[in-house]
Backbone as numpy.savetxt, mean C-alpha at the origin, in Angstrom:
# Nx Ny Nz CAx CAy CAz Cx Cy Cz
25.01 8.03 -34.75 25.61 9.18 -34.11 25.17 9.22 -32.64
26.12 9.33 -31.76 25.85 9.35 -30.33 25.42 10.75 -29.88
24.42 10.80 -29.00 24.02 12.10 -28.48 25.10 12.66 -27.57
25.16 13.96 -27.50 26.19 14.58 -26.68 25.83 14.45 -25.20
26.79 14.70 -24.37 26.61 14.62 -22.93 25.58 15.64 -22.44
25.57 16.80 -23.05 24.62 17.84 -22.64 23.18 17.42 -22.93
22.94 16.78 -24.06 21.58 16.36 -24.38 21.13 15.20 -23.49
22.04 14.30 -23.14 21.71 13.23 -22.21 21.38 13.78 -20.83
22.16 14.74 -20.38 21.91 15.37 -19.09 20.57 16.09 -19.09
20.25 16.78 -20.16 18.97 17.47 -20.28 17.81 16.48 -20.26
17.97 15.35 -20.93 16.92 14.32 -20.94 16.72 13.73 -19.55
17.79 13.48 -18.82 17.67 12.96 -17.45 17.00 13.96 -16.52
17.33 15.23 -16.66 16.70 16.26 -15.84 15.22 16.36 -16.16
14.86 16.29 -17.42 13.45 16.34 -17.81 12.69 15.13 -17.28
13.30 13.95 -17.34 12.67 12.74 -16.81 12.45 12.85 -15.30
13.45 13.34 -14.59 13.32 13.52 -13.14 12.23 14.54 -12.81
12.11 15.59 -13.60 11.07 16.60 -13.37 9.68 16.01 -13.60
9.51 15.23 -14.64 8.21 14.61 -14.92 7.84 13.63 -13.82
8.78 12.79 -13.40 8.51 11.85 -12.32 8.18 12.58 -11.02
8.88 13.67 -10.74 8.59 14.47 -9.56 7.19 15.07 -9.61
6.77 15.55 -10.77 5.42 16.10 -10.92 4.35 15.02 -10.74
4.61 13.82 -11.24 3.65 12.72 -11.07 3.51 12.37 -9.59
4.61 12.27 -8.87 4.56 11.96 -7.45 3.88 13.07 -6.66
4.13 14.32 -7.02 3.48 15.45 -6.36 1.98 15.43 -6.60
1.56 15.14 -7.81 0.13 15.06 -8.12 -0.53 13.92 -7.34
0.15 12.81 -7.21 -0.39 11.68 -6.45 -0.59 12.06 -4.99
0.36 12.74 -4.40 0.23 13.15 -3.00 -0.88 14.18 -2.82
-1.01 15.09 -3.77 -2.07 16.09 -3.67 -3.45 15.45 -3.76
-3.60 14.49 -4.65 -4.89 13.81 -4.80 -5.23 13.06 -3.52
-4.27 12.38 -2.94 -4.53 11.64 -1.69 -4.81 12.60 -0.53
-4.09 13.73 -0.48 -4.26 14.67 0.62 -5.62 15.37 0.56
-6.13 15.61 -0.62 -7.42 16.30 -0.75 -8.59 15.36 -0.57
-8.33 14.05 -0.54 -9.41 13.09 -0.31 -10.22 12.77 -1.55
-9.71 13.05 -2.72 -10.44 12.73 -3.95 -10.54 11.23 -4.18
-9.56 10.49 -3.67 -9.57 9.04 -3.78 -9.73 8.48 -2.37
-10.87 7.87 -2.06 -11.04 7.34 -0.71 -10.13 6.15 -0.46
-9.57 6.10 0.74 -8.70 4.96 1.09 -9.55 3.77 1.47
-9.07 2.61 1.13 -9.78 1.39 1.49 -11.06 1.20 0.71
-11.15 1.79 -0.47 -12.36 1.66 -1.26 -12.42 0.34 -2.02
-11.32 -0.40 -2.02 -11.30 -1.67 -2.73 -11.93 -2.78 -1.90
-11.94 -3.95 -2.44 -12.53 -5.09 -1.74 -11.63 -5.61 -0.64
-10.33 -5.35 -0.73 -9.37 -5.87 0.23 -8.60 -4.71 0.84
-8.54 -4.64 2.18 -7.79 -3.56 2.82 -7.17 -4.06 4.12
-6.03 -3.48 4.46 -5.37 -3.77 5.73 -5.89 -2.75 6.73
-6.61 -3.23 7.73 -7.18 -2.32 8.72 -6.17 -1.96 9.80
-5.37 -2.94 10.24 -4.42 -2.68 11.31 -3.31 -3.72 11.26
-2.12 -3.31 11.71 -0.97 -4.22 11.79 -0.28 -4.01 13.13
0.08 -5.11 13.78 0.73 -5.05 15.08 2.02 -5.87 15.02
3.15 -5.25 15.36 4.43 -5.96 15.40 4.53 -6.70 16.72
4.62 -8.02 16.66 4.73 -8.82 17.87 6.17 -8.95 18.33
7.08 -9.09 17.39 8.51 -9.11 17.66 9.19 -8.69 16.35
10.52 -8.67 16.30 11.18 -8.18 15.07 10.81 -8.95 13.80
10.36 -10.19 13.91 10.05 -10.98 12.72 8.57 -11.13 12.45
7.76 -11.26 13.50 6.35 -11.61 13.32 5.44 -10.40 13.45
4.37 -10.41 12.64 3.37 -9.36 12.67 1.98 -9.98 12.62
1.06 -9.31 13.29 -0.34 -9.70 13.29 -1.10 -8.67 12.46
-1.81 -9.13 11.43 -2.52 -8.24 10.51 -4.02 -8.47 10.63
-4.76 -7.37 10.64 -6.21 -7.43 10.57 -6.60 -6.99 9.17
-7.14 -7.93 8.38 -7.45 -7.71 6.97 -8.97 -7.72 6.79
-9.48 -6.75 6.04 -10.90 -6.72 5.71 -11.06 -7.15 4.25
-11.98 -8.06 4.01 -12.23 -8.57 2.66 -13.74 -8.68 2.47
-14.30 -7.78 1.68 -15.72 -7.78 1.34 -16.60 -7.85 2.58
-16.32 -7.00 3.57 -17.15 -6.94 4.75 -16.79 -7.94 5.84
-15.89 -8.85 5.58 -15.44 -9.82 6.58 -14.03 -9.44 7.00
-13.64 -9.85 8.21 -12.31 -9.54 8.71 -11.62 -10.83 9.15
-10.31 -10.88 8.90 -9.52 -12.07 9.24 -8.22 -11.62 9.91
-7.76 -12.39 10.89 -6.47 -12.16 11.53 -5.43 -13.07 10.90
-4.31 -12.48 10.45 -3.22 -13.24 9.85 -1.95 -13.02 10.66
-1.21 -14.09 10.91 0.09 -14.02 11.56 1.14 -14.30 10.51
2.04 -13.33 10.28 3.07 -13.48 9.25 4.46 -13.34 9.86
5.43 -13.88 9.16 6.82 -13.68 9.53 7.47 -14.81 10.30
6.75 -15.80 10.73 7.36 -16.93 11.43 7.86 -17.95 10.43
7.86 -19.21 10.84 8.28 -20.26 9.91 7.25 -20.45 8.81
5.97 -20.15 9.12 4.91 -20.22 8.12 3.84 -19.19 8.48
3.25 -18.55 7.48 2.16 -17.62 7.72 0.91 -18.40 8.08
0.12 -17.87 9.01 -1.04 -18.60 9.50 -2.27 -17.71 9.54
-3.41 -18.30 9.26 -4.69 -17.64 9.48 -5.11 -17.96 10.91
-5.21 -16.93 11.73 -5.59 -17.12 13.12 -7.09 -17.37 13.22
-7.87 -16.61 12.48 -9.30 -16.83 12.49 -10.07 -15.68 11.88
-11.31 -15.96 11.55 -12.22 -14.95 11.00 -12.96 -14.29 12.15
-13.10 -12.98 12.06 -13.84 -12.22 13.07 -15.24 -11.93 12.55
-16.21 -11.79 13.44 -17.56 -11.46 12.97 -17.57 -10.11 12.28
-18.38 -10.01 11.23 -18.53 -8.77 10.49 -19.38 -7.77 11.25
-19.65 -6.61 10.66 -20.44 -5.60 11.33 -21.86 -6.06 11.65
-22.41 -6.96 10.86 -23.77 -7.44 11.10 -23.78 -8.66 12.03
-22.61 -9.04 12.56 -22.54 -10.19 13.45 -22.37 -11.51 12.74
-22.29 -11.49 11.43 -22.09 -12.74 10.69 -20.60 -13.06 10.61
-20.20 -14.30 10.56 -18.78 -14.68 10.51 -18.17 -14.38 9.16
């Protein structure tokens, strides 16, 4: 037996409401600072658009930082930057 159009519409509205509440809760948690940003081992510290295709990214990985060039014919590692303690 096929569900009626009204019950399908009610189910879609309920699904949209639940998804909206989840997204709202996620924004509230981030806005209140309960989850620190960049707390993982890998984080994007900064990104610079060089032209419409290429970007330069500064990535932090376990206390070390690396410059990556993306978007050209091939992505490239430009180089590792010294960490906060001066180590490479």
